[in-house]
C-alpha positions as CSV (number, residue, x, y, z in Angstrom):
1,M,28.9,30.4,17.0
2,I,29.7,26.7,17.5
3,L,31.4,24.4,15.1
4,V,30.2,20.8,15.1
5,L,32.4,18.1,13.5
6,N,31.9,14.4,13.0
7,T,34.8,12.4,11.5
8,A,33.9,9.1,13.1
9,T,31.6,7.6,10.4
10,V,31.8,6.7,6.7
11,Q,30.7,10.2,5.8
12,F,32.1,13.2,7.6
13,S,29.6,15.8,8.6
14,M,30.0,19.4,10.0
15,A,27.8,22.3,10.9
16,L,27.8,25.8,12.3
17,M,25.1,26.4,15.0
18,D,24.3,29.2,17.4
19,Q,23.9,28.7,21.1
20,S,20.1,28.0,20.7
21,G,20.9,25.1,18.4
22,S,19.8,26.9,15.2
23,V,21.8,25.6,12.2
24,R,23.5,28.3,10.1
25,A,25.2,25.9,7.7
26,E,25.6,22.1,7.4
27,F,27.8,20.0,5.1
28,S,28.6,16.3,4.6
29,L,31.2,14.5,2.5
30,A,32.5,11.0,1.9
31,P,36.3,11.1,2.2
32,T,38.3,9.1,-0.4
33,G,41.2,8.3,1.9
34,A,43.2,11.5,2.2
35,H,41.2,12.5,5.3
36,F,43.1,15.6,6.4
37,R,43.5,17.0,2.9
38,E,39.8,16.7,2.3
39,L,38.7,17.9,5.8
40,M,40.4,21.3,5.7
41,P,38.8,22.5,2.4
42,A,35.4,21.2,3.6
43,V,35.6,23.2,6.9
44,E,36.7,26.3,4.9
45,Y,33.7,25.9,2.6
46,L,31.4,25.6,5.6
47,F,32.6,28.9,7.0
48,Q,32.4,30.6,3.6
49,S,28.8,29.4,3.2
50,A,27.8,31.0,6.5
51,Q,29.9,34.1,5.8
52,M,31.9,33.5,9.0
53,T,35.4,32.8,10.2
54,T,37.0,30.9,13.1
55,R,37.1,34.3,15.0
56,D,33.3,33.9,15.4
57,L,33.6,30.6,17.2
58,E,32.7,30.2,20.9
59,A,33.2,26.4,21.1
60,V,33.6,23.2,19.1
61,I,31.5,20.1,19.4
62,A,33.3,16.9,18.5
63,V,32.2,13.3,18.0
64,R,34.6,11.3,20.1
65,G,33.7,7.9,18.6
66,P,33.5,5.0,18.5
67,G,34.1,4.8,14.7
68,S,36.9,5.1,12.2
69,F,40.4,5.1,13.7
70,T,41.8,7.4,11.0
71,G,38.8,9.7,10.9
72,L,38.8,10.1,14.7
73,R,42.6,10.8,14.9
74,V,42.4,13.4,12.1
75,G,39.2,15.1,13.4
76,L,40.2,15.3,17.0
77,A,43.7,16.5,16.2
78,F,42.2,19.3,14.1
79,I,39.8,20.3,16.9
80,K,42.5,20.4,19.5
81,G,44.6,22.6,17.4
82,L,41.6,24.9,16.6
83,C,40.6,25.2,20.3
84,Q,44.1,25.9,21.4
85,A,44.6,28.6,18.7
86,R,41.3,30.3,19.4
87,N,41.3,29.6,23.2
88,I,37.8,28.1,23.1
89,P,36.3,25.1,24.8
90,A,35.6,21.6,23.3
91,I,32.6,19.4,23.9
92,S,32.6,15.7,23.1
93,V,29.6,13.6,22.1
94,S,29.3,9.9,21.5
95,S,28.6,8.7,18.0
96,L,26.3,6.0,19.2
97,E,24.2,8.4,21.4
98,A,24.0,10.8,18.4
99,F,22.7,8.1,16.1
100,A,20.0,7.2,18.7
101,A,19.1,10.9,18.9
102,Q,18.2,10.8,15.2
103,L,15.1,8.8,16.1
104,P,13.4,11.2,18.5
105,Y,10.7,10.2,20.9
106,I,9.9,6.7,19.4
107,P,8.5,4.0,21.7
108,Q,11.0,1.3,20.7
109,A,14.4,0.8,22.2
110,I,17.1,2.1,19.9
111,C,20.2,0.1,19.1
112,P,22.8,2.1,17.2
113,L,25.4,0.1,15.3
114,I,28.8,1.1,13.8
115,G,30.6,-1.6,11.8
116,S,34.0,-2.6,13.1
117,R,36.3,-5.4,11.8
118,R,36.3,-9.1,12.5
119,G,32.5,-9.3,12.2
120,E,32.0,-7.0,15.2
121,V,30.0,-3.9,15.8
122,F,30.2,-1.0,18.2
123,T,26.8,-0.7,19.9
124,A,24.7,0.5,22.9
125,L,21.0,0.5,23.8
126,Y,18.9,3.6,24.4
127,E,15.3,4.6,24.9
128,W,13.3,7.9,25.3
129,D,11.7,8.3,28.7
130,G,8.4,10.0,29.5
131,A,10.2,13.4,29.8
132,R,11.6,13.0,26.3
133,Q,15.1,12.5,27.6
134,L,17.4,9.9,25.9
135,K,18.4,7.3,28.4
136,C,21.1,4.7,28.1
137,L,19.9,1.2,28.8
138,K,23.1,-0.6,28.0
139,E,26.5,1.0,27.9
140,E,28.7,1.2,24.8
141,T,30.4,-2.1,23.9
142,T,31.8,-4.2,21.1
143,L,29.9,-7.3,20.1
144,K,30.0,-10.0,17.4
145,I,27.0,-9.2,15.2
146,E,25.6,-12.7,15.9
147,D,25.4,-11.8,19.6
148,L,23.0,-8.9,19.1
149,P,19.8,-10.9,19.8
150,G,20.9,-11.3,23.4
151,F,21.7,-7.6,23.6
152,V,18.6,-5.9,22.3
153,R,15.3,-5.6,24.0
154,E,12.0,-5.9,22.0
155,P,10.6,-3.9,20.4
156,F,13.8,-2.3,19.0
157,V,15.0,-0.5,15.9
158,F,18.5,-0.4,14.5
159,I,20.2,2.7,13.2
160,G,23.9,3.5,12.6
161,D,26.7,3.4,10.1
162,H,27.5,0.9,7.3
163,F,23.8,0.3,6.3
164,L,24.7,-1.7,3.1
165,R,27.4,-3.8,4.9
166,L,25.3,-4.7,7.9
167,S,21.8,-5.1,6.6
168,P,22.3,-8.6,5.0
169,D,23.6,-10.1,8.2
170,L,20.9,-8.4,10.3
171,K,18.2,-9.8,8.0
172,N,19.7,-13.3,8.3
173,I,19.9,-13.1,12.1
174,F,16.6,-11.3,12.9
175,S,14.4,-12.3,10.0
176,S,10.8,-11.0,10.5
177,K,11.7,-9.3,13.8
178,L,14.1,-7.0,12.1
179,C,13.3,-3.3,12.3
180,M,15.8,-0.9,10.7
181,A,15.6,2.9,10.4
182,P,15.4,4.1,6.8
183,M,18.7,4.1,4.9
184,D,18.8,8.0,4.7
185,L,19.0,8.1,8.5
186,W,22.1,5.9,8.6
187,L,24.1,9.1,8.0
188,L,25.1,10.9,11.2
189,R,24.0,14.5,10.8
190,A,26.2,17.2,12.4
191,A,23.0,19.0,13.4
192,T,22.0,16.0,15.5
193,V,25.4,15.9,17.2
194,G,25.0,19.6,17.7
195,R,21.6,19.2,19.4
196,L,23.3,17.0,22.1
197,G,26.4,19.2,22.3
198,V,24.5,22.5,22.7
199,V,22.9,21.2,25.8
200,K,26.3,20.5,27.2
201,F,27.5,24.0,26.1
202,Q,24.6,25.6,28.0
203,Q,25.5,23.6,31.1
204,K,29.2,24.4,30.6
205,D,30.0,20.7,30.4
206,F,33.2,21.1,28.6
207,T,35.8,18.4,27.8
208,P,39.4,19.3,28.7
209,L,41.6,19.0,25.6
210,T,43.8,16.5,27.5
211,D,40.8,14.2,27.7
212,L,39.6,14.8,24.1
213,T,40.8,11.4,22.9
214,P,39.2,8.9,20.5
215,A,36.8,6.3,22.0
216,Y,38.3,3.4,20.0
217,M,36.8,0.7,22.2
218,R,39.3,-1.8,20.9
219,A,43.0,-1.8,19.7
220,P,43.5,-1.2,16.0
221,D,44.5,-4.2,13.8
222,I,48.2,-4.4,13.3
223,R,49.7,-5.0,9.9
224,S,52.8,-7.1,9.4
225,P,56.1,-5.2,9.5
226,D,56.9,-3.2,6.4
227,I,60.0,-4.8,5.1
228,R,61.2,-1.7,3.3
229,T,60.8,0.6,6.4
230,N,61.0,-2.0,9.1
231,S,58.0,-0.4,10.8
232,I,54.6,-1.5,11.9
233,S,51.6,0.5,11.0
234,P,48.0,0.2,12.1
235,R,45.3,-0.9,9.7
236,V,42.6,1.8,9.6
């Protein structure tokens, strides 16, 4: 059995899948801030729903980002500990590639977006080829949202995280040319992440735990020093 865990986006998602990609259980939640305290009970509930334990695990598939700084730190730290404790391999998947995979076999170019700060988005550009393989046309990058017209290739469709936050700006920039995936698809399903990760599992394309680090793509914002503690903490 394989555990799939996404903590990069606004809503966490997790699933248990077998080696063929069949989903045994899947769960999503929107953390309220105490990420680690909410993650552990959710994972326990997932295993209980499937009537399994961590002893049944053969691997863990992790979303490496880009996305939430805090979510990625918490999720990947949990996965590293679990893999070390159970002596099982880890597999990493890009959040942007996984979002693109949620629109299978469409003819348009797919531009996944994950909202960042400072009016920026994490993005890339993908398309499905004739063999129904997802190909990367433009590598992952960070852009100002107003620079997207020079990045996409028509025809295109947007999908990603932060639908309500990004859609007003996208409508202003693209007007009648705007094509967005339905709002319900702007939730990264663990099953989609697992579909990509299971292929890597079958190919034994594992990620060494020393390399299982968050794909931040930019440095975190830094708050002013806390006068009471004389420390500097990242804004997440």
